[in-house]
C-alpha positions as a Markdown table, in Angstrom:
| # | Residue | x | y | z |
|---|---|---|---|---|
| 1 | Unk | -20.4 | -33.0 | 6.7 |
| 2 | Unk | -17.6 | -30.5 | 6.1 |
| 3 | Unk | -17.0 | -29.3 | 2.6 |
| 4 | Unk | -13.7 | -30.4 | 1.0 |
| 5 | Unk | -12.2 | -26.9 | 1.6 |
| 6 | Unk | -13.2 | -26.9 | 5.2 |
| 7 | Unk | -11.8 | -30.4 | 5.7 |
| 8 | Unk | -8.5 | -29.4 | 4.2 |
| 9 | Unk | -8.1 | -26.3 | 6.4 |
| 10 | Unk | -9.5 | -27.8 | 9.6 |
| 11 | Unk | -12.1 | -25.1 | 9.8 |
| 12 | Unk | -14.5 | -27.5 | 11.5 |
| 13 | Unk | -12.6 | -27.0 | 14.7 |
| 14 | Unk | -13.6 | -23.4 | 14.8 |
| 15 | Unk | -16.7 | -21.5 | 15.5 |
| 16 | Unk | -17.3 | -19.2 | 12.5 |
| 17 | Unk | -17.4 | -15.7 | 13.7 |
| 18 | Unk | -17.8 | -12.5 | 11.7 |
| 19 | Unk | -14.5 | -10.8 | 11.0 |
| 20 | Unk | -14.8 | -7.4 | 9.2 |
| 21 | Unk | -11.7 | -6.1 | 7.4 |
| 22 | Unk | -11.7 | -2.4 | 6.5 |
| 23 | Unk | -9.3 | -1.6 | 3.8 |
| 24 | Unk | -8.4 | -3.8 | 0.8 |
| 25 | Unk | -4.8 | -2.8 | 0.3 |
| 26 | Unk | -1.8 | -5.2 | 0.4 |
| 27 | Unk | -2.3 | -5.9 | 4.2 |
| 28 | Unk | -6.1 | -6.1 | 4.3 |
| 29 | Unk | -6.3 | -8.2 | 1.2 |
| 30 | Unk | -3.7 | -10.7 | 2.5 |
| 31 | Unk | -5.4 | -11.0 | 5.9 |
| 32 | Unk | -8.9 | -11.5 | 4.4 |
| 33 | Unk | -7.5 | -14.2 | 2.0 |
| 34 | Unk | -5.7 | -16.0 | 4.9 |
| 35 | Unk | -8.6 | -16.3 | 7.3 |
| 36 | Unk | -11.5 | -16.8 | 4.8 |
| 37 | Unk | -12.0 | -20.4 | 5.7 |
| 38 | Unk | -11.8 | -19.8 | 9.4 |
| 39 | Unk | -14.4 | -17.0 | 9.8 |
| 40 | Unk | -17.3 | -15.3 | 8.2 |
| 41 | Unk | -15.1 | -12.6 | 6.4 |
| 42 | Unk | -16.4 | -9.3 | 5.1 |
| 43 | Unk | -14.0 | -7.0 | 3.3 |
| 44 | Unk | -15.0 | -3.3 | 3.1 |
| 45 | Unk | -13.1 | -1.4 | 0.4 |
| 46 | Unk | -14.0 | 1.5 | -1.9 |
| 47 | Unk | -12.3 | -0.3 | -4.8 |
| 48 | Unk | -13.2 | -3.6 | -6.4 |
| 49 | Unk | -9.5 | -4.6 | -6.5 |
| 50 | Unk | -6.2 | -4.3 | -4.7 |
| 51 | Unk | -2.9 | -3.3 | -6.2 |
| 52 | Unk | 0.6 | -4.6 | -5.7 |
| 53 | Unk | 1.8 | -1.2 | -4.6 |
| 54 | Unk | 5.5 | -1.6 | -5.2 |
| 55 | Unk | 4.9 | -2.3 | -8.9 |
| 56 | Unk | 2.7 | 0.8 | -9.6 |
| 57 | Unk | 5.5 | 3.0 | -10.9 |
| 58 | Unk | 6.7 | 0.3 | -13.4 |
| 59 | Unk | 3.1 | 0.3 | -14.7 |
| 60 | Unk | 3.4 | 3.9 | -15.7 |
| 61 | Unk | 6.2 | 3.1 | -18.1 |
| 62 | Unk | 5.0 | -0.3 | -19.0 |
| 63 | Unk | 1.2 | -0.5 | -18.6 |
| 64 | Unk | 1.0 | -4.2 | -19.4 |
| 65 | Unk | 2.6 | -4.8 | -16.0 |
| 66 | Unk | -0.7 | -3.7 | -14.3 |
| 67 | Unk | -2.6 | -6.6 | -15.8 |
| 68 | Unk | -0.9 | -8.8 | -13.2 |
| 69 | Unk | -0.6 | -6.3 | -10.4 |
| 70 | Unk | -4.2 | -5.0 | -10.2 |
| 71 | Unk | -6.2 | -7.9 | -8.8 |
| 72 | Unk | -10.0 | -8.0 | -8.3 |
| 73 | Unk | -10.9 | -8.9 | -4.8 |
| 74 | Unk | -13.0 | -11.8 | -5.9 |
| 75 | Unk | -10.0 | -13.4 | -7.5 |
| 76 | Unk | -8.5 | -14.3 | -4.1 |
| 77 | Unk | -11.4 | -13.9 | -1.7 |
| 78 | Unk | -13.3 | -17.0 | -2.7 |
| 79 | Unk | -15.1 | -17.6 | 0.6 |
| 80 | Unk | -16.0 | -14.2 | 1.8 |
| 81 | Unk | -18.1 | -11.1 | 1.1 |
| 82 | Unk | -16.9 | -7.9 | -0.5 |
| 83 | Unk | -18.6 | -4.6 | 0.2 |
| 84 | Unk | -17.5 | -1.9 | -2.3 |
| 85 | Unk | -17.9 | 1.2 | -0.2 |
| 86 | Unk | -16.0 | 3.4 | 2.3 |
| 87 | Unk | -16.2 | 3.0 | 6.0 |
| 88 | Unk | -17.1 | 6.3 | 7.8 |
| 89 | Unk | -17.5 | 5.2 | 11.4 |
| 90 | Unk | -17.0 | 2.4 | 13.9 |
| 91 | Unk | -19.0 | 1.5 | 17.0 |
| 92 | Unk | -18.4 | -1.2 | 19.6 |
| 93 | Unk | -20.3 | -3.7 | 17.4 |
| 94 | Unk | -20.6 | -2.3 | 13.9 |
| 95 | Unk | -18.8 | -0.6 | 11.0 |
| 96 | Unk | -20.9 | 2.1 | 9.3 |
| 97 | Unk | -20.4 | 2.6 | 5.5 |
| 98 | Unk | -20.8 | 5.8 | 3.5 |
| 99 | Unk | -24.4 | 4.8 | 2.6 |
| 100 | Unk | -25.3 | 4.3 | 6.2 |
| 101 | Unk | -25.3 | 0.5 | 6.2 |
| 102 | Unk | -24.2 | -1.1 | 9.5 |
| 103 | Unk | -22.0 | -4.1 | 9.2 |
| 104 | Unk | -21.9 | -6.1 | 12.5 |
| 105 | Unk | -18.6 | -7.6 | 13.5 |
| 106 | Unk | -17.2 | -9.8 | 16.3 |
| 107 | Unk | -13.6 | -9.1 | 15.3 |
| 108 | Unk | -12.5 | -6.0 | 13.4 |
| 109 | Unk | -9.3 | -5.3 | 11.5 |
| 110 | Unk | -8.5 | -1.8 | 10.3 |
| 111 | Unk | -6.1 | -1.6 | 7.3 |
| 112 | Unk | -7.0 | 1.6 | 5.6 |
| 113 | Unk | -3.4 | 2.8 | 5.1 |
| 114 | Unk | -3.1 | 6.1 | 3.2 |
| 115 | Unk | -5.8 | 7.9 | 1.4 |
| 116 | Unk | -6.0 | 7.3 | -2.4 |
| 117 | Unk | -8.0 | 8.7 | -5.3 |
| 118 | Unk | -7.8 | 5.6 | -7.5 |
| 119 | Unk | -10.8 | 4.6 | -9.6 |
| 120 | Unk | -13.5 | 2.2 | -8.3 |
| 121 | Unk | -13.1 | -0.6 | -10.9 |
| 122 | Unk | -10.1 | -2.4 | -12.3 |
| 123 | Unk | -10.8 | -1.5 | -15.9 |
| 124 | Unk | -10.7 | 2.3 | -15.1 |
| 125 | Unk | -7.4 | 1.8 | -13.2 |
| 126 | Unk | -5.8 | 0.0 | -16.1 |
| 127 | Unk | -6.9 | 2.9 | -18.4 |
| 128 | Unk | -5.4 | 5.3 | -15.9 |
| 129 | Unk | -2.0 | 3.7 | -16.3 |
| 130 | Unk | -2.4 | 3.8 | -20.1 |
| 131 | Unk | -3.1 | 7.5 | -19.9 |
| 132 | Unk | -0.1 | 8.2 | -17.7 |
| 133 | Unk | 2.1 | 6.2 | -20.0 |
| 134 | Unk | 0.9 | 8.2 | -23.0 |
| 135 | Unk | 1.6 | 11.4 | -21.1 |
| 136 | Unk | 5.2 | 10.2 | -20.5 |
| 137 | Unk | 5.7 | 9.1 | -24.1 |
| 138 | Unk | 4.4 | 12.5 | -25.4 |
| 139 | Unk | 6.6 | 14.6 | -23.1 |
| 140 | Unk | 10.1 | 15.6 | -23.9 |
| 141 | Unk | 10.6 | 16.9 | -20.3 |
| 142 | Unk | 9.1 | 15.7 | -17.1 |
| 143 | Unk | 9.0 | 17.2 | -13.6 |
| 144 | Unk | 8.7 | 14.9 | -10.6 |
| 145 | Unk | 7.7 | 16.6 | -7.3 |
| 146 | Unk | 8.9 | 14.6 | -4.2 |
| 147 | Unk | 12.1 | 12.8 | -3.4 |
| 148 | Unk | 10.7 | 10.0 | -1.3 |
| 149 | Unk | 10.6 | 6.4 | -2.5 |
| 150 | Unk | 7.7 | 7.1 | -5.0 |
| 151 | Unk | 9.4 | 10.1 | -6.6 |
| 152 | Unk | 12.8 | 8.4 | -6.8 |
| 153 | Unk | 11.5 | 5.1 | -8.2 |
| 154 | Unk | 9.4 | 7.0 | -10.9 |
| 155 | Unk | 12.4 | 9.1 | -11.9 |
| 156 | Unk | 14.5 | 6.0 | -12.2 |
| 157 | Unk | 11.9 | 4.1 | -14.2 |
| 158 | Unk | 11.5 | 7.0 | -16.7 |
| 159 | Unk | 15.3 | 7.6 | -16.9 |
| 160 | Unk | 16.0 | 3.9 | -17.7 |
| 161 | Unk | 13.1 | 3.4 | -20.2 |
| 162 | Unk | 13.2 | 6.8 | -21.8 |
| 163 | Unk | 16.8 | 8.0 | -21.5 |
| 164 | Unk | 16.2 | 10.7 | -24.2 |
| 165 | Unk | 13.7 | 12.6 | -21.9 |
| 166 | Unk | 14.7 | 15.4 | -19.6 |
| 167 | Unk | 13.8 | 14.4 | -16.0 |
| 168 | Unk | 13.9 | 16.9 | -13.1 |
| 169 | Unk | 13.2 | 15.9 | -9.5 |
| 170 | Unk | 12.4 | 18.5 | -6.9 |
| 171 | Unk | 12.4 | 17.6 | -3.2 |
| 172 | Unk | 11.7 | 19.9 | -0.3 |
| 173 | Unk | 14.1 | 18.1 | 2.1 |
| 174 | Unk | 17.9 | 18.3 | 2.3 |
| 175 | Unk | 18.4 | 14.8 | 0.9 |
| 176 | Unk | 16.5 | 12.1 | -0.9 |
| 177 | Unk | 14.9 | 9.1 | 0.8 |
| 178 | Unk | 14.8 | 10.7 | 4.2 |
| 179 | Unk | 13.1 | 7.6 | 5.7 |
| 180 | Unk | 16.4 | 5.7 | 5.4 |
| 181 | Unk | 20.1 | 6.5 | 6.0 |
| 182 | Unk | 22.4 | 9.2 | 4.6 |
| 183 | Unk | 24.6 | 6.7 | 2.8 |
| 184 | Unk | 21.7 | 5.2 | 0.9 |
| 185 | Unk | 20.5 | 8.7 | 0.0 |
| 186 | Unk | 23.9 | 9.7 | -1.3 |
| 187 | Unk | 24.3 | 6.6 | -3.4 |
| 188 | Unk | 20.8 | 7.1 | -4.9 |
| 189 | Unk | 21.6 | 10.8 | -5.7 |
| 190 | Unk | 24.8 | 9.8 | -7.5 |
| 191 | Unk | 22.9 | 7.0 | -9.4 |
| 192 | Unk | 20.2 | 9.4 | -10.6 |
| 193 | Unk | 22.7 | 12.0 | -11.7 |
| 194 | Unk | 24.5 | 9.3 | -13.7 |
| 195 | Unk | 21.3 | 8.8 | -15.6 |
| 196 | Unk | 21.1 | 12.6 | -16.3 |
| 197 | Unk | 18.2 | 13.2 | -13.8 |
| 198 | Unk | 18.5 | 16.8 | -12.5 |
| 199 | Unk | 17.8 | 16.8 | -8.7 |
| 200 | Unk | 16.9 | 20.0 | -6.9 |
| 201 | Unk | 17.0 | 19.7 | -3.1 |
| 202 | Unk | 15.6 | 22.0 | -0.4 |
| 203 | Unk | 13.0 | 23.3 | -2.8 |
| 204 | Unk | 9.3 | 22.8 | -3.3 |
| 205 | Unk | 6.7 | 23.5 | -6.0 |
| 206 | Unk | 3.3 | 24.9 | -5.1 |
| 207 | Unk | 0.9 | 22.7 | -7.0 |
| 208 | Unk | -2.0 | 25.0 | -6.4 |
| 209 | Unk | -0.3 | 27.6 | -8.6 |
| 210 | Unk | 0.6 | 25.2 | -11.3 |
| 211 | Unk | -0.6 | 25.9 | -14.8 |
| 212 | Unk | 0.4 | 22.7 | -16.7 |
| 213 | Unk | -0.6 | 24.3 | -20.0 |
| 214 | Unk | 2.1 | 27.0 | -19.5 |
| 215 | Unk | 4.8 | 24.3 | -19.0 |
| 216 | Unk | 6.6 | 26.6 | -16.6 |
| 217 | Unk | 7.0 | 25.7 | -12.9 |
| 218 | Unk | 8.5 | 27.9 | -10.2 |
| 219 | Unk | 10.2 | 26.5 | -7.1 |
| 220 | Unk | 10.1 | 28.0 | -3.6 |
| 221 | Unk | 13.6 | 29.5 | -4.3 |
| 222 | Unk | 12.4 | 31.2 | -7.5 |
| 223 | Unk | 14.0 | 28.7 | -9.8 |
| 224 | Unk | 12.1 | 28.2 | -13.1 |
| 225 | Unk | 11.6 | 24.7 | -14.5 |
| 226 | Unk | 10.2 | 24.0 | -18.0 |
| 227 | Unk | 8.5 | 20.7 | -18.3 |
| 228 | Unk | 5.8 | 19.2 | -20.6 |
| 229 | Unk | 4.2 | 17.4 | -17.7 |
| 230 | Unk | 4.6 | 16.7 | -14.0 |
| 231 | Unk | 3.9 | 13.9 | -11.4 |
| 232 | Unk | 3.1 | 14.7 | -7.8 |
| 233 | Unk | 4.9 | 12.1 | -5.6 |
| 234 | Unk | 4.7 | 13.4 | -2.1 |
| 235 | Unk | 3.4 | 11.4 | 0.9 |
| 236 | Unk | -0.4 | 10.9 | 0.9 |
| 237 | Unk | -2.3 | 11.6 | 4.2 |
| 238 | Unk | -3.3 | 8.6 | 6.4 |
| 239 | Unk | -6.8 | 7.3 | 5.9 |
| 240 | Unk | -7.7 | 7.7 | 9.5 |
| 241 | Unk | -9.8 | 10.9 | 9.6 |
| 242 | Unk | -13.0 | 8.7 | 9.6 |
| 243 | Unk | -12.0 | 7.4 | 13.0 |
| 244 | Unk | -11.8 | 10.8 | 14.7 |
| 245 | Unk | -15.4 | 10.7 | 15.9 |
| 246 | Unk | -15.6 | 7.0 | 16.4 |
| 247 | Unk | -15.2 | 4.8 | 19.5 |
| 248 | Unk | -11.5 | 4.6 | 18.5 |
| 249 | Unk | -10.9 | 8.4 | 18.6 |
| 250 | Unk | -8.8 | 8.1 | 21.7 |
| 251 | Unk | -6.7 | 5.4 | 20.2 |
| 252 | Unk | -5.2 | 7.7 | 17.6 |
| 253 | Unk | -1.8 | 9.2 | 18.3 |
| 254 | Unk | -0.9 | 12.8 | 17.4 |
| 255 | Unk | 0.0 | 11.7 | 13.8 |
| 256 | Unk | -3.3 | 10.0 | 13.2 |
| 257 | Unk | -2.0 | 6.5 | 13.6 |
| 258 | Unk | -3.8 | 3.8 | 15.6 |
| 259 | Unk | -1.8 | 2.8 | 18.7 |
| 260 | Unk | -1.4 | -0.9 | 18.9 |
| 261 | Unk | 0.0 | -3.4 | 21.4 |
| 262 | Unk | 2.5 | -6.2 | 20.8 |
| 263 | Unk | -0.3 | -8.3 | 19.3 |
| 264 | Unk | -1.3 | -5.6 | 16.9 |
| 265 | Unk | -4.5 | -5.0 | 18.8 |
| 266 | Unk | -5.7 | -1.5 | 19.1 |
| 267 | Unk | -4.8 | -0.4 | 22.6 |
| 268 | Unk | -7.6 | -0.8 | 25.0 |
| 269 | Unk | -9.6 | -3.1 | 22.7 |
| 270 | Unk | -10.0 | -6.8 | 22.9 |
| 271 | Unk | -11.4 | -7.6 | 19.5 |
| 272 | Unk | -10.1 | -4.8 | 17.2 |
| 273 | Unk | -6.8 | -5.0 | 15.4 |
| 274 | Unk | -4.9 | -2.6 | 13.1 |
| 275 | Unk | -2.3 | -3.5 | 10.4 |
| 276 | Unk | -0.1 | -1.7 | 7.9 |
| 277 | Unk | 0.7 | 2.0 | 7.6 |
| 278 | Unk | -2.1 | 3.1 | 9.8 |
| 279 | Unk | -0.4 | 1.6 | 12.9 |
| 280 | Unk | 2.1 | 3.3 | 15.2 |
| 281 | Unk | 4.5 | 0.4 | 15.0 |
| 282 | Unk | 8.0 | 2.0 | 15.1 |
| 283 | Unk | 9.4 | 0.8 | 11.8 |
| 284 | Unk | 9.7 | 1.9 | 8.2 |
| 285 | Unk | 6.3 | 1.9 | 6.5 |
| 286 | Unk | 6.7 | -0.6 | 3.6 |
| 287 | Unk | 4.4 | -3.1 | 2.1 |
| 288 | Unk | 6.5 | -6.1 | 3.1 |
| 289 | Unk | 6.1 | -5.2 | 6.8 |
| 290 | Unk | 2.4 | -4.6 | 6.3 |
| 291 | Unk | 2.2 | -8.2 | 5.0 |
| 292 | Unk | 4.0 | -9.4 | 8.1 |
| 293 | Unk | 1.4 | -7.5 | 10.2 |
| 294 | Unk | -1.4 | -9.3 | 8.3 |
| 295 | Unk | 0.1 | -12.8 | 9.0 |
| 296 | Unk | 0.5 | -12.1 | 12.7 |
| 297 | Unk | -3.1 | -10.9 | 13.0 |
| 298 | Unk | -4.4 | -13.8 | 11.0 |
| 299 | Unk | -2.8 | -16.2 | 13.4 |
| 300 | Unk | -4.2 | -14.3 | 16.4 |
| 301 | Unk | -7.7 | -14.2 | 14.9 |
| 302 | Unk | -7.6 | -18.0 | 14.4 |
| 303 | Unk | -6.5 | -18.4 | 18.1 |
| 304 | Unk | -9.2 | -16.0 | 19.4 |
| 305 | Unk | -11.9 | -17.8 | 17.4 |
| 306 | Unk | -10.8 | -21.0 | 19.0 |
| 307 | Unk | -10.9 | -19.3 | 22.5 |
| 308 | Unk | -7.4 | -19.7 | 23.9 |
| 309 | Unk | -5.8 | -17.9 | 26.7 |
| 310 | Unk | -4.3 | -14.4 | 26.1 |
| 311 | Unk | -0.8 | -15.7 | 26.7 |
| 312 | Unk | -1.0 | -17.8 | 23.5 |
| 313 | Unk | -1.4 | -14.8 | 21.1 |
| 314 | Unk | 1.4 | -14.1 | 18.7 |
| 315 | Unk | 3.6 | -11.0 | 19.2 |
| 316 | Unk | 4.8 | -8.7 | 16.4 |
| 317 | Unk | 8.4 | -7.6 | 16.7 |
| 318 | Unk | 9.1 | -4.3 | 14.8 |
| 319 | Unk | 11.5 | -4.7 | 11.9 |
| 320 | Unk | 15.1 | -3.5 | 12.1 |
| 321 | Unk | 16.0 | -0.7 | 9.7 |
| 322 | Unk | 15.8 | -2.3 | 6.3 |
| 323 | Unk | 14.5 | -0.9 | 3.0 |
| 324 | Unk | 15.0 | -1.5 | -0.7 |
| 325 | Unk | 14.2 | 1.1 | -3.4 |
| 326 | Unk | 14.1 | 0.1 | -7.1 |
| 327 | Unk | 16.1 | 2.0 | -9.6 |
| 328 | Unk | 14.8 | 1.0 | -12.9 |
| 329 | Unk | 14.7 | -2.6 | -14.2 |
| 330 | Unk | 18.2 | -3.8 | -13.1 |
| 331 | Unk | 19.4 | -1.7 | -10.1 |
| 332 | Unk | 18.2 | -0.9 | -6.6 |
| 333 | Unk | 19.5 | 0.6 | -3.4 |
| 334 | Unk | 19.2 | -1.5 | -0.3 |
| 335 | Unk | 19.7 | -0.5 | 3.3 |
| 336 | Unk | 20.3 | -3.5 | 5.5 |
| 337 | Unk | 21.0 | -3.7 | 9.2 |
| 338 | Unk | 24.8 | -3.8 | 8.7 |
| 339 | Unk | 25.4 | -2.4 | 5.3 |
| 340 | Unk | 24.1 | -0.2 | 2.4 |
| 341 | Unk | 24.5 | -1.4 | -1.2 |
| 342 | Unk | 23.4 | -0.2 | -4.7 |
| 343 | Unk | 23.4 | -1.7 | -8.1 |
| 344 | Unk | 22.8 | -5.0 | -9.7 |
| 345 | Unk | 22.6 | -7.3 | -6.7 |
| 346 | Unk | 19.8 | -5.6 | -4.8 |
| 347 | Unk | 18.2 | -5.0 | -8.2 |
| 348 | Unk | 18.3 | -8.7 | -9.0 |
| 349 | Unk | 16.4 | -9.3 | -5.8 |
| 350 | Unk | 13.7 | -6.7 | -6.4 |
| 351 | Unk | 13.7 | -4.7 | -9.5 |
| 352 | Unk | 13.4 | -7.3 | -12.3 |
| 353 | Unk | 10.1 | -8.8 | -11.1 |
| 354 | Unk | 9.2 | -6.4 | -8.3 |
| 355 | Unk | 8.1 | -9.5 | -6.3 |
| 356 | Unk | 4.9 | -9.7 | -8.4 |
| 357 | Unk | 5.1 | -13.4 | -9.0 |
| 358 | Unk | 5.7 | -14.1 | -5.3 |
| 359 | Unk | 2.9 | -11.8 | -4.3 |
| 360 | Unk | 0.4 | -13.5 | -6.7 |
| 361 | Unk | 1.4 | -16.9 | -5.4 |
| 362 | Unk | 1.0 | -15.6 | -1.8 |
| 363 | Unk | -2.6 | -14.6 | -2.7 |
| 364 | Unk | -3.4 | -18.1 | -4.0 |
| 365 | Unk | -4.5 | -16.8 | -7.4 |
| 366 | Unk | -3.9 | -20.2 | -9.1 |
| 367 | Unk | -6.7 | -21.6 | -7.0 |
| 368 | Unk | -9.4 | -19.0 | -7.6 |
| 369 | Unk | -13.1 | -19.6 | -7.6 |
| 370 | Unk | -16.0 | -17.1 | -8.0 |
| 371 | Unk | -16.9 | -15.1 | -4.9 |
| 372 | Unk | -19.7 | -12.6 | -4.2 |
| 373 | Unk | -19.2 | -8.9 | -4.5 |
| 374 | Unk | -21.7 | -6.9 | -2.6 |
| 375 | Unk | -22.5 | -3.3 | -3.4 |
| 376 | Unk | -24.1 | -1.3 | -0.6 |
| 377 | Unk | -27.5 | -1.8 | -2.2 |
| 378 | Unk | -27.3 | -5.5 | -2.3 |
| 379 | Unk | -26.7 | -6.5 | 1.3 |
């Protein structure tokens, strides 16, 4: 007899196969949650939790936000296994973890995104946000290195919540937010200056030569900046180096991204998919699109488990140029296919709640049950 959960999801129609998901970020977590009643799901992630990434910067100025945005994997993965470890290799049938454990798969999804140095457990991550908030509160002047979405959003959060503090943003490029259009960048620069944020373009800061105790920072042009603390907000490297000696080494492009087909399968592979920032899908790398990847692959896995013809697989259509960057609690800049806008309207859409409530609902957190977390020594 089917369990009540299986009966509700119709899982009895499917042969339960092992699906291994490597990476528990916003894409991998959503995928694992979505297919957990259709397959024997194993999630491999070095952290015990996933974060709602577009709310991280708000958590630095308001640490209580992190209580809802840092979510233990077992809170949503109620019918799967969690291995708290890093993957270091892939064979045609197994994923190898850092401890040498071999996890057999029938279908594999790689969702490792960008490399991070975040703590292993949720409690330590919450404490990290508290420490960063204390650093902001205790500083009269703050340097932000990097003018991409992370640096811009952090500068905006600090400028809005702590208008008395001197904020300086240094960016190595000729304009802010180089991943979107010039008009959006110009509007953002004007907004930051209106909040008394000093923006220095075409300059960089060598972090290897930084002595934070001296509170003096030199840019590549020789300009001197005095600041009580700094935040390094440049792009993190892709977490794909572990694939360079694997069976997927020839599937990586020159930028280290996994090449995928229209179904988000790794090119040349029948049972391996990739989702999120690690893919070579030609679109802006944002969490919302990574979630779309997850839902397409979830549908395709369900179809493959049921054994349909290849022609029935869902296709992913790369998104048109669209992006939204928060500017504090009320404003945002939005680049849409046919217009660019800044201020309260896009801010009302994103900045007030940062899609936290919607994301939590999407993860089904109101219907949680205990799940098993497996450390490398227990499986």
